CHARMM internal coordinates of N, CA and C (Angstrom, degrees):
IC EDIT
DIST 1 N 1 CA 1.4793
DIST 1 CA 1 C 1.4726
ANGL 1 N 1 CA 1 C 110.32
DIST 1 C 2 N 1.2826
ANGL 1 CA 1 C 2 N 116.75
DIHE 1 N 1 CA 1 C 2 N 140.98
DIST 2 N 2 CA 1.4617
ANGL 1 C 2 N 2 CA 121.82
DIHE 1 CA 1 C 2 N 2 CA -176.93
DIST 2 CA 2 C 1.5192
ANGL 2 N 2 CA 2 C 109.66
DIHE 1 C 2 N 2 CA 2 C -70.70
DIST 2 C 3 N 1.3220
ANGL 2 CA 2 C 3 N 115.52
DIHE 2 N 2 CA 2 C 3 N 159.31
DIST 3 N 3 CA 1.4676
ANGL 2 C 3 N 3 CA 119.58
DIHE 2 CA 2 C 3 N 3 CA -178.35
DIST 3 CA 3 C 1.5170
ANGL 3 N 3 CA 3 C 112.27
DIHE 2 C 3 N 3 CA 3 C -60.74
DIST 3 C 4 N 1.3368
ANGL 3 CA 3 C 4 N 118.14
DIHE 3 N 3 CA 3 C 4 N -37.86
DIST 4 N 4 CA 1.4599
ANGL 3 C 4 N 4 CA 119.38
DIHE 3 CA 3 C 4 N 4 CA 177.52
DIST 4 CA 4 C 1.5391
ANGL 4 N 4 CA 4 C 112.40
DIHE 3 C 4 N 4 CA 4 C -63.29
DIST 4 C 5 N 1.3308
ANGL 4 CA 4 C 5 N 114.86
DIHE 4 N 4 CA 4 C 5 N -39.21
DIST 5 N 5 CA 1.4661
ANGL 4 C 5 N 5 CA 120.43
DIHE 4 CA 4 C 5 N 5 CA 178.73
DIST 5 CA 5 C 1.5437
ANGL 5 N 5 CA 5 C 110.32
DIHE 4 C 5 N 5 CA 5 C -64.69
DIST 5 C 6 N 1.3420
ANGL 5 CA 5 C 6 N 116.17
DIHE 5 N 5 CA 5 C 6 N -42.81
DIST 6 N 6 CA 1.4528
ANGL 5 C 6 N 6 CA 120.11
DIHE 5 CA 5 C 6 N 6 CA 179.12
DIST 6 CA 6 C 1.5222
ANGL 6 N 6 CA 6 C 110.72
DIHE 5 C 6 N 6 CA 6 C -64.52
DIST 6 C 7 N 1.3154
ANGL 6 CA 6 C 7 N 116.50
DIHE 6 N 6 CA 6 C 7 N -41.36
DIST 7 N 7 CA 1.4608
ANGL 6 C 7 N 7 CA 120.82
DIHE 6 CA 6 C 7 N 7 CA -179.76
DIST 7 CA 7 C 1.5326
ANGL 7 N 7 CA 7 C 111.07
DIHE 6 C 7 N 7 CA 7 C -63.92
DIST 7 C 8 N 1.3278
ANGL 7 CA 7 C 8 N 115.31
DIHE 7 N 7 CA 7 C 8 N -45.26
DIST 8 N 8 CA 1.4721
ANGL 7 C 8 N 8 CA 119.23
DIHE 7 CA 7 C 8 N 8 CA 177.89
DIST 8 CA 8 C 1.5272
ANGL 8 N 8 CA 8 C 112.95
DIHE 7 C 8 N 8 CA 8 C -62.32
DIST 8 C 9 N 1.3529
ANGL 8 CA 8 C 9 N 115.88
DIHE 8 N 8 CA 8 C 9 N -41.19
DIST 9 N 9 CA 1.4545
ANGL 8 C 9 N 9 CA 120.43
DIHE 8 CA 8 C 9 N 9 CA 179.86
DIST 9 CA 9 C 1.5429
ANGL 9 N 9 CA 9 C 108.72
DIHE 8 C 9 N 9 CA 9 C -68.11
DIST 9 C 10 N 1.3125
ANGL 9 CA 9 C 10 N 118.64
DIHE 9 N 9 CA 9 C 10 N -42.13
DIST 10 N 10 CA 1.4444
ANGL 9 C 10 N 10 CA 119.99
DIHE 9 CA 9 C 10 N 10 CA 177.65
DIST 10 CA 10 C 1.5105
ANGL 10 N 10 CA 10 C 115.15
DIHE 9 C 10 N 10 CA 10 C -61.90
DIST 10 C 11 N 1.3256
ANGL 10 CA 10 C 11 N 114.23
DIHE 10 N 10 CA 10 C 11 N -43.45
DIST 11 N 11 CA 1.5051
ANGL 10 C 11 N 11 CA 117.23
DIHE 10 CA 10 C 11 N 11 CA 179.98
DIST 11 CA 11 C 1.4915
ANGL 11 N 11 CA 11 C 111.03
DIHE 10 C 11 N 11 CA 11 C -71.31
DIST 11 C 12 N 1.3049
ANGL 11 CA 11 C 12 N 119.20
DIHE 11 N 11 CA 11 C 12 N -41.40
DIST 12 N 12 CA 1.4676
ANGL 11 C 12 N 12 CA 121.20
DIHE 11 CA 11 C 12 N 12 CA -179.34
DIST 12 CA 12 C 1.5413
ANGL 12 N 12 CA 12 C 109.52
DIHE 11 C 12 N 12 CA 12 C -66.40
DIST 12 C 13 N 1.3315
ANGL 12 CA 12 C 13 N 116.74
DIHE 12 N 12 CA 12 C 13 N -44.35
DIST 13 N 13 CA 1.4463
ANGL 12 C 13 N 13 CA 118.20
DIHE 12 CA 12 C 13 N 13 CA 179.40
DIST 13 CA 13 C 1.5366
ANGL 13 N 13 CA 13 C 114.00
DIHE 12 C 13 N 13 CA 13 C -63.27
DIST 13 C 14 N 1.2968
ANGL 13 CA 13 C 14 N 114.33
DIHE 13 N 13 CA 13 C 14 N -40.52
DIST 14 N 14 CA 1.4946
ANGL 13 C 14 N 14 CA 120.43
DIHE 13 CA 13 C 14 N 14 CA 177.47
DIST 14 CA 14 C 1.5162
ANGL 14 N 14 CA 14 C 110.39
DIHE 13 C 14 N 14 CA 14 C -64.39
DIST 14 C 15 N 1.3469
ANGL 14 CA 14 C 15 N 116.00
DIHE 14 N 14 CA 14 C 15 N -39.99
DIST 15 N 15 CA 1.4549
ANGL 14 C 15 N 15 CA 117.87
DIHE 14 CA 14 C 15 N 15 CA 179.54
DIST 15 CA 15 C 1.5137
ANGL 15 N 15 CA 15 C 111.60
DIHE 14 C 15 N 15 CA 15 C -66.35
DIST 15 C 16 N 1.3069
ANGL 15 CA 15 C 16 N 118.53
DIHE 15 N 15 CA 15 C 16 N -41.80
DIST 16 N 16 CA 1.4811
ANGL 15 C 16 N 16 CA 120.75
DIHE 15 CA 15 C 16 N 16 CA 178.54
DIST 16 CA 16 C 1.5077
ANGL 16 N 16 CA 16 C 111.48
DIHE 15 C 16 N 16 CA 16 C -66.95
DIST 16 C 17 N 1.3165
ANGL 16 CA 16 C 17 N 116.92
DIHE 16 N 16 CA 16 C 17 N -41.62
DIST 17 N 17 CA 1.4910
ANGL 16 C 17 N 17 CA 120.24
DIHE 16 CA 16 C 17 N 17 CA 178.17
DIST 17 CA 17 C 1.5253
ANGL 17 N 17 CA 17 C 110.50
DIHE 16 C 17 N 17 CA 17 C -62.72
DIST 17 C 18 N 1.3257
ANGL 17 CA 17 C 18 N 115.05
DIHE 17 N 17 CA 17 C 18 N -44.30
DIST 18 N 18 CA 1.4638
ANGL 17 C 18 N 18 CA 120.11
DIHE 17 CA 17 C 18 N 18 CA -178.94
DIST 18 CA 18 C 1.5186
ANGL 18 N 18 CA 18 C 110.82
DIHE 17 C 18 N 18 CA 18 C -66.42
DIST 18 C 19 N 1.2942
ANGL 18 CA 18 C 19 N 117.85
DIHE 18 N 18 CA 18 C 19 N -37.96
DIST 19 N 19 CA 1.4744
ANGL 18 C 19 N 19 CA 121.55
DIHE 18 CA 18 C 19 N 19 CA 177.83
DIST 19 CA 19 C 1.5549
ANGL 19 N 19 CA 19 C 110.18
DIHE 18 C 19 N 19 CA 19 C -61.74
DIST 19 C 20 N 1.3075
ANGL 19 CA 19 C 20 N 115.05
DIHE 19 N 19 CA 19 C 20 N -42.47
DIST 20 N 20 CA 1.4523
ANGL 19 C 20 N 20 CA 120.24
DIHE 19 CA 19 C 20 N 20 CA -179.36
DIST 20 CA 20 C 1.5523
ANGL 20 N 20 CA 20 C 110.91
DIHE 19 C 20 N 20 CA 20 C -73.67
DIST 20 C 21 N 1.3140
ANGL 20 CA 20 C 21 N 118.00
DIHE 20 N 20 CA 20 C 21 N -30.07
DIST 21 N 21 CA 1.4659
ANGL 20 C 21 N 21 CA 119.51
DIHE 20 CA 20 C 21 N 21 CA 179.36
DIST 21 CA 21 C 1.4933
ANGL 21 N 21 CA 21 C 114.51
DIHE 20 C 21 N 21 CA 21 C -76.95
DIST 21 C 22 N 1.2882
ANGL 21 CA 21 C 22 N 115.32
DIHE 21 N 21 CA 21 C 22 N -39.98
DIST 22 N 22 CA 1.4773
ANGL 21 C 22 N 22 CA 118.73
DIHE 21 CA 21 C 22 N 22 CA -172.12
DIST 22 CA 22 C 1.5455
ANGL 22 N 22 CA 22 C 115.17
DIHE 21 C 22 N 22 CA 22 C -99.90
DIST 22 C 23 N 1.2971
ANGL 22 CA 22 C 23 N 116.29
DIHE 22 N 22 CA 22 C 23 N -2.11
DIST 23 N 23 CA 1.4719
ANGL 22 C 23 N 23 CA 120.70
DIHE 22 CA 22 C 23 N 23 CA 173.87
DIST 23 CA 23 C 1.4826
ANGL 23 N 23 CA 23 C 109.00
DIHE 22 C 23 N 23 CA 23 C -131.51
DIST 23 C 24 N 1.3128
ANGL 23 CA 23 C 24 N 117.72
DIHE 23 N 23 CA 23 C 24 N 156.52
DIST 24 N 24 CA 1.4649
ANGL 23 C 24 N 24 CA 120.10
DIHE 23 CA 23 C 24 N 24 CA 178.11
DIST 24 CA 24 C 1.5359
ANGL 24 N 24 CA 24 C 115.15
DIHE 23 C 24 N 24 CA 24 C -81.74
DIST 24 C 25 N 1.3072
ANGL 24 CA 24 C 25 N 117.40
DIHE 24 N 24 CA 24 C 25 N 25.05
DIST 25 N 25 CA 1.4557
ANGL 24 C 25 N 25 CA 120.61
DIHE 24 CA 24 C 25 N 25 CA -178.70
DIST 25 CA 25 C 1.5277
ANGL 25 N 25 CA 25 C 111.95
DIHE 24 C 25 N 25 CA 25 C -57.13
DIST 25 C 26 N 1.3229
ANGL 25 CA 25 C 26 N 112.93
DIHE 25 N 25 CA 25 C 26 N -51.86
DIST 26 N 26 CA 1.4771
ANGL 25 C 26 N 26 CA 117.51
DIHE 25 CA 25 C 26 N 26 CA -177.66
DIST 26 CA 26 C 1.5388
ANGL 26 N 26 CA 26 C 111.16
DIHE 25 C 26 N 26 CA 26 C -67.34
DIST 26 C 27 N 1.3250
ANGL 26 CA 26 C 27 N 117.79
DIHE 26 N 26 CA 26 C 27 N -36.36
DIST 27 N 27 CA 1.4370
ANGL 26 C 27 N 27 CA 118.97
DIHE 26 CA 26 C 27 N 27 CA 175.87
DIST 27 CA 27 C 1.5248
ANGL 27 N 27 CA 27 C 113.26
DIHE 26 C 27 N 27 CA 27 C -63.88
DIST 27 C 28 N 1.3209
ANGL 27 CA 27 C 28 N 115.63
DIHE 27 N 27 CA 27 C 28 N -38.68
DIST 28 N 28 CA 1.4636
ANGL 27 C 28 N 28 CA 118.23
DIHE 27 CA 27 C 28 N 28 CA 177.25
DIST 28 CA 28 C 1.5287
ANGL 28 N 28 CA 28 C 111.14
DIHE 27 C 28 N 28 CA 28 C -68.72
DIST 28 C 29 N 1.3080
ANGL 28 CA 28 C 29 N 118.89
DIHE 28 N 28 CA 28 C 29 N -39.72
DIST 29 N 29 CA 1.4231
ANGL 28 C 29 N 29 CA 121.55
DIHE 28 CA 28 C 29 N 29 CA 177.66
DIST 29 CA 29 C 1.4852
ANGL 29 N 29 CA 29 C 113.16
DIHE 28 C 29 N 29 CA 29 C -65.15
DIST 29 C 30 N 1.3134
ANGL 29 CA 29 C 30 N 118.13
DIHE 29 N 29 CA 29 C 30 N -43.73
DIST 30 N 30 CA 1.4632
ANGL 29 C 30 N 30 CA 120.72
DIHE 29 CA 29 C 30 N 30 CA 179.15
DIST 30 CA 30 C 1.5222
ANGL 30 N 30 CA 30 C 110.60
DIHE 29 C 30 N 30 CA 30 C -68.26
DIST 30 C 31 N 1.3249
ANGL 30 CA 30 C 31 N 117.96
DIHE 30 N 30 CA 30 C 31 N -34.98
DIST 31 N 31 CA 1.4463
ANGL 30 C 31 N 31 CA 120.16
DIHE 30 CA 30 C 31 N 31 CA 175.71
DIST 31 CA 31 C 1.5238
ANGL 31 N 31 CA 31 C 113.45
DIHE 30 C 31 N 31 CA 31 C -66.16
DIST 31 C 32 N 1.3270
ANGL 31 CA 31 C 32 N 114.35
DIHE 31 N 31 CA 31 C 32 N -34.62
DIST 32 N 32 CA 1.4645
ANGL 31 C 32 N 32 CA 119.42
DIHE 31 CA 31 C 32 N 32 CA -177.47
DIST 32 CA 32 C 1.5217
ANGL 32 N 32 CA 32 C 112.09
DIHE 31 C 32 N 32 CA 32 C -70.82
DIST 32 C 33 N 1.3477
ANGL 32 CA 32 C 33 N 116.46
DIHE 32 N 32 CA 32 C 33 N -31.82
DIST 33 N 33 CA 1.4447
ANGL 32 C 33 N 33 CA 117.51
DIHE 32 CA 32 C 33 N 33 CA 179.39
DIST 33 CA 33 C 1.5427
ANGL 33 N 33 CA 33 C 114.03
DIHE 32 C 33 N 33 CA 33 C -98.79
DIST 33 C 34 N 1.3169
ANGL 33 CA 33 C 34 N 115.53
DIHE 33 N 33 CA 33 C 34 N 8.69
DIST 34 N 34 CA 1.4221
ANGL 33 C 34 N 34 CA 120.32
DIHE 33 CA 33 C 34 N 34 CA 174.10
DIST 34 CA 34 C 1.5248
ANGL 34 N 34 CA 34 C 114.82
DIHE 33 C 34 N 34 CA 34 C 84.40
DIST 34 C 35 N 1.3123
ANGL 34 CA 34 C 35 N 117.53
DIHE 34 N 34 CA 34 C 35 N 19.99
DIST 35 N 35 CA 1.4836
ANGL 34 C 35 N 35 CA 121.96
DIHE 34 CA 34 C 35 N 35 CA 179.31
DIST 35 CA 35 C 1.5039
ANGL 35 N 35 CA 35 C 112.55
DIHE 34 C 35 N 35 CA 35 C -111.91
DIST 35 C 36 N 1.2909
ANGL 35 CA 35 C 36 N 115.88
DIHE 35 N 35 CA 35 C 36 N 34.22
DIST 36 N 36 CA 1.4521
ANGL 35 C 36 N 36 CA 119.74
DIHE 35 CA 35 C 36 N 36 CA -173.37
DIST 36 CA 36 C 1.5884
ANGL 36 N 36 CA 36 C 110.83
DIHE 35 C 36 N 36 CA 36 C -70.99
DIST 36 C 37 N 1.3048
ANGL 36 CA 36 C 37 N 118.25
DIHE 36 N 36 CA 36 C 37 N -12.33
DIST 37 N 37 CA 1.4498
ANGL 36 C 37 N 37 CA 121.51
DIHE 36 CA 36 C 37 N 37 CA 176.34
DIST 37 CA 37 C 1.4965
ANGL 37 N 37 CA 37 C 110.54
DIHE 36 C 37 N 37 CA 37 C -66.27
DIST 37 C 38 N 1.3486
ANGL 37 CA 37 C 38 N 118.38
DIHE 37 N 37 CA 37 C 38 N -22.37
DIST 38 N 38 CA 1.4516
ANGL 37 C 38 N 38 CA 121.93
DIHE 37 CA 37 C 38 N 38 CA 179.27
DIST 38 CA 38 C 1.5216
ANGL 38 N 38 CA 38 C 114.98
DIHE 37 C 38 N 38 CA 38 C -79.33
DIST 38 C 39 N 1.3269
ANGL 38 CA 38 C 39 N 117.50
DIHE 38 N 38 CA 38 C 39 N -7.54
DIST 39 N 39 CA 1.4392
ANGL 38 C 39 N 39 CA 120.12
DIHE 38 CA 38 C 39 N 39 CA -175.34
DIST 39 CA 39 C 1.5377
ANGL 39 N 39 CA 39 C 112.63
DIHE 38 C 39 N 39 CA 39 C -65.00
DIST 39 C 40 N 1.3081
ANGL 39 CA 39 C 40 N 116.86
DIHE 39 N 39 CA 39 C 40 N -29.42
DIST 40 N 40 CA 1.4548
ANGL 39 C 40 N 40 CA 121.13
DIHE 39 CA 39 C 40 N 40 CA 178.75
DIST 40 CA 40 C 1.5306
ANGL 40 N 40 CA 40 C 112.74
DIHE 39 C 40 N 40 CA 40 C -65.54
DIST 40 C 41 N 1.2940
ANGL 40 CA 40 C 41 N 117.74
DIHE 40 N 40 CA 40 C 41 N -25.10
DIST 41 N 41 CA 1.4648
ANGL 40 C 41 N 41 CA 123.08
DIHE 40 CA 40 C 41 N 41 CA -177.89
DIST 41 CA 41 C 1.5212
ANGL 41 N 41 CA 41 C 113.89
DIHE 40 C 41 N 41 CA 41 C -94.59
DIST 41 C 42 N 1.3338
ANGL 41 CA 41 C 42 N 117.50
DIHE 41 N 41 CA 41 C 42 N 0.51
DIST 42 N 42 CA 1.4593
ANGL 41 C 42 N 42 CA 119.52
DIHE 41 CA 41 C 42 N 42 CA -175.63
DIST 42 CA 42 C 1.5330
ANGL 42 N 42 CA 42 C 111.97
DIHE 41 C 42 N 42 CA 42 C -64.63
DIST 42 C 43 N 1.3034
ANGL 42 CA 42 C 43 N 119.78
DIHE 42 N 42 CA 42 C 43 N -37.58
DIST 43 N 43 CA 1.4712
ANGL 42 C 43 N 43 CA 121.82
DIHE 42 CA 42 C 43 N 43 CA -179.26
DIST 43 CA 43 C 1.5409
ANGL 43 N 43 CA 43 C 111.51
DIHE 42 C 43 N 43 CA 43 C -62.65
DIST 43 C 44 N 1.3109
ANGL 43 CA 43 C 44 N 116.30
DIHE 43 N 43 CA 43 C 44 N -33.74
DIST 44 N 44 CA 1.4693
ANGL 43 C 44 N 44 CA 119.38
DIHE 43 CA 43 C 44 N 44 CA -178.86
DIST 44 CA 44 C 1.5288
ANGL 44 N 44 CA 44 C 111.70
DIHE 43 C 44 N 44 CA 44 C -72.70
DIST 44 C 45 N 1.3171
ANGL 44 CA 44 C 45 N 117.56
DIHE 44 N 44 CA 44 C 45 N -17.05
DIST 45 N 45 CA 1.4670
ANGL 44 C 45 N 45 CA 119.92
DIHE 44 CA 44 C 45 N 45 CA -178.22
DIST 45 CA 45 C 1.5304
ANGL 45 N 45 CA 45 C 111.86
DIHE 44 C 45 N 45 CA 45 C -109.28
DIST 45 C 46 N 1.3176
ANGL 45 CA 45 C 46 N 118.07
DIHE 45 N 45 CA 45 C 46 N -44.89
DIST 46 N 46 CA 1.4844
ANGL 45 C 46 N 46 CA 122.46
DIHE 45 CA 45 C 46 N 46 CA -172.92
DIST 46 CA 46 C 1.5046
ANGL 46 N 46 CA 46 C 112.76
DIHE 45 C 46 N 46 CA 46 C -70.60
DIST 46 C 47 N 1.3124
ANGL 46 CA 46 C 47 N 119.79
DIHE 46 N 46 CA 46 C 47 N -42.42
DIST 47 N 47 CA 1.4637
ANGL 46 C 47 N 47 CA 122.26
DIHE 46 CA 46 C 47 N 47 CA -176.47
DIST 47 CA 47 C 1.5677
ANGL 47 N 47 CA 47 C 110.45
DIHE 46 C 47 N 47 CA 47 C -67.20
DIST 47 C 48 N 1.3381
ANGL 47 CA 47 C 48 N 118.11
DIHE 47 N 47 CA 47 C 48 N -46.88
DIST 48 N 48 CA 1.4827
ANGL 47 C 48 N 48 CA 116.64
DIHE 47 CA 47 C 48 N 48 CA 173.84
DIST 48 CA 48 C 1.5254
ANGL 48 N 48 CA 48 C 112.60
DIHE 47 C 48 N 48 CA 48 C -63.11
DIST 48 C 49 N 1.3138
ANGL 48 CA 48 C 49 N 117.65
DIHE 48 N 48 CA 48 C 49 N -35.01
DIST 49 N 49 CA 1.4732
ANGL 48 C 49 N 49 CA 119.28
DIHE 48 CA 48 C 49 N 49 CA 177.85
DIST 49 CA 49 C 1.5413
ANGL 49 N 49 CA 49 C 111.46
DIHE 48 C 49 N 49 CA 49 C -64.64
DIST 49 C 50 N 1.3371
ANGL 49 CA 49 C 50 N 116.55
DIHE 49 N 49 CA 49 C 50 N -40.18
DIST 50 N 50 CA 1.4032
ANGL 49 C 50 N 50 CA 121.26
DIHE 49 CA 49 C 50 N 50 CA 175.38
DIST 50 CA 50 C 1.5439
ANGL 50 N 50 CA 50 C 112.44
DIHE 49 C 50 N 50 CA 50 C -59.33
DIST 50 C 51 N 1.3172
ANGL 50 CA 50 C 51 N 115.86
DIHE 50 N 50 CA 50 C 51 N -47.68
DIST 51 N 51 CA 1.4433
ANGL 50 C 51 N 51 CA 121.21
DIHE 50 CA 50 C 51 N 51 CA 177.98
DIST 51 CA 51 C 1.5020
ANGL 51 N 51 CA 51 C 111.36
DIHE 50 C 51 N 51 CA 51 C -61.25
DIST 51 C 52 N 1.3430
ANGL 51 CA 51 C 52 N 116.87
DIHE 51 N 51 CA 51 C 52 N -41.59
DIST 52 N 52 CA 1.4754
ANGL 51 C 52 N 52 CA 121.66
DIHE 51 CA 51 C 52 N 52 CA -178.58
DIST 52 CA 52 C 1.5171
ANGL 52 N 52 CA 52 C 110.76
DIHE 51 C 52 N 52 CA 52 C -64.54
DIST 52 C 53 N 1.3201
ANGL 52 CA 52 C 53 N 117.07
DIHE 52 N 52 CA 52 C 53 N -44.50
DIST 53 N 53 CA 1.4980
ANGL 52 C 53 N 53 CA 118.39
DIHE 52 CA 52 C 53 N 53 CA -179.87
DIST 53 CA 53 C 1.5159
ANGL 53 N 53 CA 53 C 113.08
DIHE 52 C 53 N 53 CA 53 C -72.96
DIST 53 C 54 N 1.3124
ANGL 53 CA 53 C 54 N 118.92
DIHE 53 N 53 CA 53 C 54 N -32.04
DIST 54 N 54 CA 1.4357
ANGL 53 C 54 N 54 CA 119.55
DIHE 53 CA 53 C 54 N 54 CA 174.86
DIST 54 CA 54 C 1.5358
ANGL 54 N 54 CA 54 C 109.10
DIHE 53 C 54 N 54 CA 54 C -68.71
DIST 54 C 55 N 1.3029
ANGL 54 CA 54 C 55 N 119.99
DIHE 54 N 54 CA 54 C 55 N -38.59
DIST 55 N 55 CA 1.4530
ANGL 54 C 55 N 55 CA 123.22
DIHE 54 CA 54 C 55 N 55 CA 175.45
DIST 55 CA 55 C 1.5448
ANGL 55 N 55 CA 55 C 109.66
DIHE 54 C 55 N 55 CA 55 C -63.89
DIST 55 C 56 N 1.2975
ANGL 55 CA 55 C 56 N 118.70
DIHE 55 N 55 CA 55 C 56 N -39.72
DIST 56 N 56 CA 1.4434
ANGL 55 C 56 N 56 CA 121.95
DIHE 55 CA 55 C 56 N 56 CA -179.92
DIST 56 CA 56 C 1.5267
ANGL 56 N 56 CA 56 C 109.32
DIHE 55 C 56 N 56 CA 56 C -65.63
DIST 56 C 57 N 1.3027
ANGL 56 CA 56 C 57 N 119.15
DIHE 56 N 56 CA 56 C 57 N -41.30
DIST 57 N 57 CA 1.4511
ANGL 56 C 57 N 57 CA 121.65
DIHE 56 CA 56 C 57 N 57 CA 177.22
DIST 57 CA 57 C 1.5150
ANGL 57 N 57 CA 57 C 111.65
DIHE 56 C 57 N 57 CA 57 C -67.03
DIST 57 C 58 N 1.3506
ANGL 57 CA 57 C 58 N 117.90
DIHE 57 N 57 CA 57 C 58 N -38.20
DIST 58 N 58 CA 1.4391
ANGL 57 C 58 N 58 CA 119.61
DIHE 57 CA 57 C 58 N 58 CA 177.62
DIST 58 CA 58 C 1.5478
ANGL 58 N 58 CA 58 C 111.79
DIHE 57 C 58 N 58 CA 58 C -67.18
DIST 58 C 59 N 1.3033
ANGL 58 CA 58 C 59 N 114.48
DIHE 58 N 58 CA 58 C 59 N -38.16
DIST 59 N 59 CA 1.4755
ANGL 58 C 59 N 59 CA 119.21
DIHE 58 CA 58 C 59 N 59 CA 177.57
DIST 59 CA 59 C 1.5230
ANGL 59 N 59 CA 59 C 112.34
DIHE 58 C 59 N 59 CA 59 C -64.29
DIST 59 C 60 N 1.3519
ANGL 59 CA 59 C 60 N 115.13
DIHE 59 N 59 CA 59 C 60 N -40.23
DIST 60 N 60 CA 1.4383
ANGL 59 C 60 N 60 CA 118.46
DIHE 59 CA 59 C 60 N 60 CA 178.65
DIST 60 CA 60 C 1.5324
ANGL 60 N 60 CA 60 C 113.05
DIHE 59 C 60 N 60 CA 60 C -66.47
DIST 60 C 61 N 1.3591
ANGL 60 CA 60 C 61 N 115.48
DIHE 60 N 60 CA 60 C 61 N -36.65
DIST 61 N 61 CA 1.4522
ANGL 60 C 61 N 61 CA 119.75
DIHE 60 CA 60 C 61 N 61 CA 176.62
DIST 61 CA 61 C 1.5408
ANGL 61 N 61 CA 61 C 110.57
DIHE 60 C 61 N 61 CA 61 C -67.91
DIST 61 C 62 N 1.3004
ANGL 61 CA 61 C 62 N 115.33
DIHE 61 N 61 CA 61 C 62 N -42.34
DIST 62 N 62 CA 1.4994
ANGL 61 C 62 N 62 CA 119.00
DIHE 61 CA 61 C 62 N 62 CA 177.65
DIST 62 CA 62 C 1.5471
ANGL 62 N 62 CA 62 C 113.09
DIHE 61 C 62 N 62 CA 62 C -62.79
DIST 62 C 63 N 1.3689
ANGL 62 CA 62 C 63 N 112.84
DIHE 62 N 62 CA 62 C 63 N -39.48
DIST 63 N 63 CA 1.4579
ANGL 62 C 63 N 63 CA 118.56
DIHE 62 CA 62 C 63 N 63 CA 179.97
DIST 63 CA 63 C 1.5184
ANGL 63 N 63 CA 63 C 110.20
DIHE 62 C 63 N 63 CA 63 C -69.16
DIST 63 C 64 N 1.3145
ANGL 63 CA 63 C 64 N 118.58
DIHE 63 N 63 CA 63 C 64 N -40.05
DIST 64 N 64 CA 1.4729
ANGL 63 C 64 N 64 CA 120.28
DIHE 63 CA 63 C 64 N 64 CA -179.83
DIST 64 CA 64 C 1.5073
ANGL 64 N 64 CA 64 C 110.27
DIHE 63 C 64 N 64 CA 64 C -68.77
DIST 64 C 65 N 1.2989
ANGL 64 CA 64 C 65 N 120.86
DIHE 64 N 64 CA 64 C 65 N -33.49
DIST 65 N 65 CA 1.4884
ANGL 64 C 65 N 65 CA 121.57
DIHE 64 CA 64 C 65 N 65 CA -177.66
DIST 65 CA 65 C 1.5597
ANGL 65 N 65 CA 65 C 110.45
DIHE 64 C 65 N 65 CA 65 C -77.56
DIST 65 C 66 N 1.2977
ANGL 65 CA 65 C 66 N 116.46
DIHE 65 N 65 CA 65 C 66 N -27.22
DIST 66 N 66 CA 1.4444
ANGL 65 C 66 N 66 CA 118.03
DIHE 65 CA 65 C 66 N 66 CA -179.52
DIST 66 CA 66 C 1.5184
ANGL 66 N 66 CA 66 C 112.46
DIHE 65 C 66 N 66 CA 66 C -86.79
DIST 66 C 67 N 1.3298
ANGL 66 CA 66 C 67 N 117.58
DIHE 66 N 66 CA 66 C 67 N -11.22
DIST 67 N 67 CA 1.4398
ANGL 66 C 67 N 67 CA 120.51
DIHE 66 CA 66 C 67 N 67 CA 178.81
DIST 67 CA 67 C 1.4932
ANGL 67 N 67 CA 67 C 115.07
DIHE 66 C 67 N 67 CA 67 C -86.46
END
COOR INIT
IC SEED 1 N 1 CA 1 C
IC BUILD
């Protein structure tokens, strides 16, 4: 994947993960469809996803600057 594609994916993924971590958007959506039992597990998935996508964006920036 090209550096621009990695950067876009990293930034978009981090934004989505941050939106779900810092606002109750995902909690409201899960509650609306009857899956509110999954809310207790969100921290185990969303925080590592946020770190992964931020790392991906940082890697893409580093790769683009060294090229």
